[in-house]
N, C-alpha and C positions, 0 to 999 in steps of 0.2 A: 504494500500500500504506500502511495507517495506521501511524502511529508506534507503537513498542512502549510498552506501559503500564509505568510506573515504580511503585516502591513508594510514592512520594509521591502520585502520581495515584490509586493504590488507596486510600491513606489518606484523601485528600480526597473521593473518590467514596463511600467507605463512610460517612464522616461526613455527607455530604450526604444519602445514603439514609436513615441513621438519624434525622437531623434531620427529614426529610420524613415518615417513618413515625411518629415520635413525635408530631409536631404533628397529623397526621391521625387517628391512633388515639386520642389523648387528646381531641381536639375532638369526634370523631364516633363513636368506638367501633371496635373492631378488626374486627368482623364486617361493619360497615356500609361499610368502606373496602375497595375492591378493589385488586388489584395494579396495574391500569392507572392508578388514581389516584395510587398511590405512584410509579409510573414517571413520570407527568406532573409531579408535584411535585418529584421529585428530578432530573429531566431526564436520567435514565439509561435506557438500553434495558432491556427485560425480560431479555434475555440477560445483560447486565452485572449486573443485580440478582441473578439466579439463580446467577451465579458466586460472589457473596458469600454468599448465603443460598439453599440449595436449595429452601426452601419458606417460606410465609408464617409458619408457626409458628417457624421458626428466626429470622426477622426480628423477630418479637414478642419472643422470648426475649432476643435481643441488645439490642433497644431497652430492655427492662425492666432488663437488667443494667447498661447504661450509665446509665440514668436513676437507678438505685439509687445508684451511686457519686456522681453529681453531687448528688443530693438529700441523702444523708447527709453529704457533704463540706460542703455549704452550711449544713446544720444545725449541724455540729460547729464550723465557723468562727464562727458567730453565738454559740453557747452558750459556747464555750471562751474568749471574750473576758471572761467573768465569772469572778472568782476565788472568790467565796464558794460553797460547794457547794449550799446551799439555793437561793440566787438563780440558780445555774446551771441547776438543774432547772426553776425557774419561767421562765427564759429560753427553754426549749423551747416554752412556750405563747405567748410573745411572738413567736417565730419563726413559729409556726403561724398566729397572727393576721395577720402580714404576708403569708404564703403564701396564706391564705384570701381576702385582699383583692385579690390579683393579678387583673388582667383575664383572663378565660378559665379561671379555676379551676373544675375539674370533679371535685374530690375526689381520692381516692387512685388513681393509675394501676394499682397492684397489686390493689387491691380491685375496681376496674373490670374488669381483665383476668380476675381470678378469677370474677367474676360472668358474664363472657361465655364463658370457655374452661376454667375450673378443673375442670369435671367431664368435659371431653372431651379435654384436652391434659395429659398427664403432665408434659411439659417446662415448660409455662407454670405449672402448679401448683407444680412444684419451684422455679421462679424466684420465684414469689410467696412461697412459704414461706421461701426463702433470704433475701429482702428483709426479711420480717417478723422473722425470727430475728436478722438482723444489726442491725436497728433496735432490737429488744428488748435485745440485748446492749449496744449503745451507750448506750441510755437507762439500763439497769441499772447501768452503771459510774457514771454521774452520780448516780443515786439512792443507791446504796450509799455514796458519798462523804459523804452527809449523816449517815450513822449511823442512819437511820430505815428500818426494814424494810417499805418500801411499794412495792417495785418493781412488782409486779403491778397494784395499784390505779392507780398513776401511768400505767403502760403502757395500761391500759384507758381511762383518762381521755383520753389522747392519741388512741387509736384511735377512741373514741366522738366526740370533737370533730371529727376528720377526716371521719368518715362523715356526721355531722350537718351540718357546714358544706358538704360536697359535695352533699347533698340539698337543703338550704335556700338555698344560695347566699349565706350570711350569715357573716361572720367572728366573730360573738359567741360561738359555742361555745368558741372558744379562751379567751376571757376567763372564761367560766363554769368551764371545766375548770381554768384557772389558780387560781381562787379555791378550788376543791375540793382541788387539789394542795397549795396553801399550808396548808390546814387539816390535811391528812394529814401534812405535814412538821412541823407544830407551830410554835410561836413561835420567831423567830430568836434 
């Protein structure tokens, strides 16, 4: 008889499953990856996977939710090292440039998920919208601290840079968007 599963084993297995799903879905696309591939990459049985997530959509939502927290935490850690409000906003674009230059960068996981499933999955669409709103709110806080009313243009510069870099495979959109944001924010 197999040993009973512990909370720690559940936590580790769930993390391994989410790691495998995130890597595969981000590299190849959600619809291109079958659950058998997720099973093989996570080394968990399909029965165990479906205990955690009753369907692939549930796995996608959980993966996006976890990625959101890590992504926004990484950005905040980088940006909040800077004390000057104007430079803090510009640091967002410096962080983007580093992210765009990472090996395997394939653009925004939420935009990619929306493109694949946004019209057919209300749960995925809700998760994508939640991420975009949370990021918008985070960015808005930094922009408002400058005293310049340019939240929406700066947000659109970030989003445009992410999409363009994802398509072109080139980090330069972050630098171009940074220059435009600096102009919007005015002289220091």
